[in-house]
C-alpha positions as CSV (number, residue, x, y, z in Angstrom):
1,M,93.9,68.7,138.7
2,T,90.3,68.0,140.0
3,T,87.2,68.1,138.3
4,Q,83.8,68.5,138.7
5,E,82.4,66.3,136.4
6,P,82.1,62.5,136.8
7,I,84.4,60.5,135.3
8,S,83.2,57.7,133.1
9,P,85.2,54.3,133.2
10,A,88.1,53.5,131.0
11,P,87.1,52.1,127.7
12,A,87.1,48.1,127.7
13,S,89.7,46.3,126.0
14,T,89.6,46.5,121.9
15,D,91.8,43.7,121.6
16,N,89.0,41.2,120.3
17,A,86.4,43.6,119.1
18,P,84.8,43.4,115.8
19,A,86.1,46.0,112.9
20,T,84.6,49.4,112.6
21,E,84.7,51.9,110.3
22,Y,88.0,54.1,109.7
23,E,88.0,57.3,110.9
24,N,90.1,59.4,109.3
25,L,91.7,61.4,111.9
26,E,94.8,63.1,110.2
27,G,94.8,66.7,110.8
28,Y,92.4,66.3,113.8
29,N,92.9,69.1,116.6
30,P,90.2,68.7,119.1
31,Q,89.2,71.0,121.8
32,L,90.1,69.7,125.2
33,D,88.0,71.4,127.5
34,S,88.0,68.8,130.4
35,L,89.4,65.5,131.6
36,P,87.2,63.2,130.3
37,V,87.4,64.5,126.9
38,V,91.4,64.3,126.7
39,R,91.0,60.6,127.7
40,D,88.6,60.0,124.9
41,V,91.1,62.0,122.4
42,V,93.8,60.1,123.8
43,E,92.2,56.2,123.2
44,K,91.6,57.7,119.5
45,A,95.5,58.9,119.4
46,F,96.3,55.5,120.7
47,S,94.2,53.8,118.1
48,Y,95.8,56.2,115.3
49,R,98.8,54.8,113.5
50,G,100.7,58.1,112.7
51,D,102.5,60.8,115.2
52,V,100.6,63.1,117.2
53,T,102.1,66.1,118.6
54,I,100.9,66.9,122.2
55,V,101.3,70.5,123.7
56,N,101.5,70.5,127.6
57,R,100.0,73.8,129.4
58,R,103.3,75.5,129.7
59,G,103.2,75.3,125.8
60,D,106.2,72.7,125.3
61,A,105.4,70.4,122.5
62,V,106.4,66.9,121.6
63,E,105.6,64.8,118.7
64,G,105.7,61.0,118.4
65,Y,103.6,57.7,118.3
66,I,101.5,56.8,121.7
67,F,102.2,53.3,122.5
68,D,100.4,52.8,125.8
69,R,98.2,54.8,128.2
70,Q,96.7,54.3,131.6
71,A,93.4,55.9,132.7
72,E,91.9,53.3,134.8
73,S,92.7,54.5,138.2
74,S,90.1,56.7,140.2
75,D,92.8,59.0,141.1
76,T,93.0,60.9,137.8
77,A,96.3,62.3,138.8
78,K,97.7,58.8,138.0
79,W,96.5,59.1,134.4
80,N,99.3,59.0,131.8
81,L,100.3,58.1,128.3
82,R,103.8,57.2,127.0
83,M,105.4,57.7,123.7
84,I,108.2,57.1,121.5
85,I,109.4,60.6,120.4
86,K,109.7,61.3,116.9
87,D,113.3,60.3,115.2
88,S,114.4,58.9,118.3
89,T,114.3,55.9,120.4
90,D,113.4,58.0,123.5
91,R,110.1,57.7,125.1
92,A,108.4,60.2,127.4
93,T,105.6,59.9,129.6
94,I,103.0,62.6,130.0
95,R,100.2,63.1,132.5
96,Y,96.4,63.6,131.1
97,E,96.1,66.8,133.4
98,D,99.5,68.2,131.7
99,I,97.6,68.3,128.2
100,A,96.9,71.2,126.7
101,S,96.3,70.0,122.9
102,I,97.0,66.7,120.9
103,Q,97.5,67.3,117.3
104,F,97.0,64.2,114.6
105,T,100.2,65.5,112.7
106,G,101.7,62.5,111.2
107,K,100.1,60.8,108.1
108,D,98.3,57.6,109.0
109,P,100.2,54.8,106.9
110,A,97.2,52.7,107.0
111,A,94.5,55.2,106.0
112,G,92.8,53.7,103.2
113,K,94.2,50.4,102.9
114,S,92.1,48.3,104.3
115,F,91.0,44.8,102.6
116,Q,87.5,46.4,101.8
117,T,89.6,49.1,100.1
118,W,91.5,47.1,98.3
119,L,88.8,44.7,97.1
120,K,86.7,47.6,95.8
121,K,89.4,48.6,93.9
122,Y,90.3,44.9,92.4
123,Q,86.6,44.9,91.5
124,E,86.5,48.5,89.5
125,K,89.8,47.2,87.6
126,K,88.1,43.6,86.9
127,A,84.7,45.2,85.6
128,A,86.7,47.6,83.5
129,G,88.2,44.4,82.0
130,E,91.5,44.5,83.0
131,K,93.7,41.4,83.0
132,N,96.2,40.4,85.3
133,I,95.2,43.0,87.7
134,R,98.0,43.7,90.3
135,I,97.2,46.4,93.2
136,D,100.5,47.3,94.6
137,P,100.9,49.3,98.0
138,E,101.7,53.0,98.3
139,P,105.5,53.4,100.0
140,L,105.3,54.4,103.1
């Protein structure tokens, strides 16, 4: 697949990036109208902690967790992602140019569970006069 648009460089590594505001992507189903948009959405899907459903250009869908992606090459035909198929140990490799849609279909188990959220709940309970405050995690 070739594109008329210039391709911006792949995003820099975020391994040591400072924490940013959490973006709730659960239910997100963006319009993928160009390869750079596909790459941006794959980056979001890679950071997402829930499953995504990818539909290819033939209409076949696969649901799973994206654990790797490659989009550094100047040859966009080599851009691909790897995912673990839901309820399986199988893995799939999908080329970016074959992706028709990416839907954020799985529940993000970490949504709303940052330390800041925990601290806010703790402070609210303390301000209300509660003693022996416990904030238990939700079951997964």
